[in-house]
C-alpha positions in Angstrom: 16.1 -13.9 -0.6 14.1 -10.7 -0.3 10.6 -11.0 1.0 7.8 -8.7 -0.1 4.3 -7.6 0.9 1.8 -5.7 -1.3 -1.0 -4.4 0.8 -4.2 -3.0 -0.8 -6.1 -0.5 1.3 -9.7 0.6 0.3 -10.1 3.9 1.9 -13.4 5.5 2.7 -13.6 8.6 0.4 -14.0 11.0 3.5 -11.1 9.5 5.0 -8.5 10.0 2.2 -6.8 13.1 3.7 -6.6 11.5 7.2 -5.1 8.3 5.6 -2.5 10.0 3.6 -1.5 12.1 6.7 -1.3 9.0 8.8 0.8 7.2 6.2 3.1 10.3 5.8 3.6 10.2 9.5 4.0 6.4 9.5 6.6 6.7 6.8 9.5 7.5 8.9 8.6 4.9 11.5 8.3 2.3 8.6 11.7 3.4 6.9 13.4 2.8 10.2 12.5 -1.0 10.4 15.5 -3.4 10.4 15.8 -5.1 7.0 13.9 -2.8 5.0 15.0 -2.6 1.5 12.1 -0.7 -0.2 9.0 1.2 0.6 6.4 2.7 -1.6 2.9 4.0 -1.2 0.8 4.3 -4.4 -2.6 5.9 -4.8 -4.6 4.4 -7.6 -5.4 7.2 -10.0 -5.6 5.7 -13.4 -7.1 2.8 -15.3 -6.3 1.3 -18.7 -8.5 -0.8 -20.9 -7.7 -3.3 -23.8 -8.2 -0.7 -26.5 -5.8 1.6 -24.9 -3.3 -1.2 -24.5 -3.7 -2.3 -28.3 -3.3 1.3 -29.5 -0.3 2.0 -27.1 -2.2 4.9 -25.5 -1.5 6.1 -22.0 -3.7 5.1 -19.2 -6.9 7.3 -18.3 -7.2 9.3 -15.2 -9.8 8.1 -12.8 -12.4 11.0 -12.5 -14.8 9.8 -9.8 -14.8 7.8 -6.7 -17.4 5.0 -6.6 -17.0 3.2 -3.3 -13.4 3.8 -2.1 -10.0 5.2 -3.0 -7.4 2.5 -3.3 -3.8 2.6 -2.2 -1.1 0.0 -2.6 1.7 -0.3 0.0 4.7 -2.2 -1.3 7.5 -3.0 1.2 10.5 -5.4 0.7 12.6 -6.9 3.4 15.8 -8.8 3.6 14.2 -11.8 5.1 10.8 -13.1 6.4 12.0 -12.6 9.8 12.7 -8.9 9.4 9.2 -8.8 7.7 7.5 -10.4 10.7 9.2 -8.1 13.1 8.1 -5.1 11.1 4.5 -6.2 11.0 4.5 -6.5 14.7 5.9 -3.0 15.2 3.2 -1.7 12.8 0.5 -3.5 14.5 1.6 -2.1 18.0 1.8 1.5 16.5 -0.3 2.6 13.5 -2.6 -0.3 12.7 -5.8 0.6 14.6 -5.6 4.1 13.1 -5.1 2.8 9.7 -8.0 0.4 9.9 -10.4 3.1 11.0 -10.0 4.8 7.6 -10.8 1.7 5.6 -14.2 0.4 4.3 -13.0 -3.3 4.5 -9.9 -4.9 6.1 -6.8 -4.6 3.9 -5.6 -7.3 1.5 -2.1 -8.7 1.9 -0.2 -10.4 -0.8 3.1 -11.9 0.5 6.0 -13.7 -1.4 9.8 -14.0 -2.1 11.1 -11.8 -5.0 11.7 -13.7 -8.0 13.5 -10.9 -10.1 
C-alpha cells in the first residue's frame, strides 16, 4: 500500500528565493530515492471562501504576505520502509539548509493512500 507524506513549510518572506532554489536543487536528489512514486512541491498562491464556492467562482490570488509564504511538499512511496530511508537521506543532506529558511519547524502529515 502506498505511503504518503504531506509536508507544510512556512518560509520567511526574505528566504523564498533561497528556499525555491534549494528545493529545485534537491529535486533530482529526491526523485532518485528508491520507491518514490510521486513528488510535488506546491507554493500556496490562492485562497477561496464560501461565497466563491457557492457561486462556482475561481479562487482569488493571494496579493500580500502576512507572516510567511507556504509551500506543500507531497511525496508518495511504495512502502513505509522506502519512505523512512528517504527521510534519513533527506535529513543527512538538505534538512538543515531547508530549516534555516523557515519561521517554524515544518509540519508533517503521514498516512497510507486510500484512493
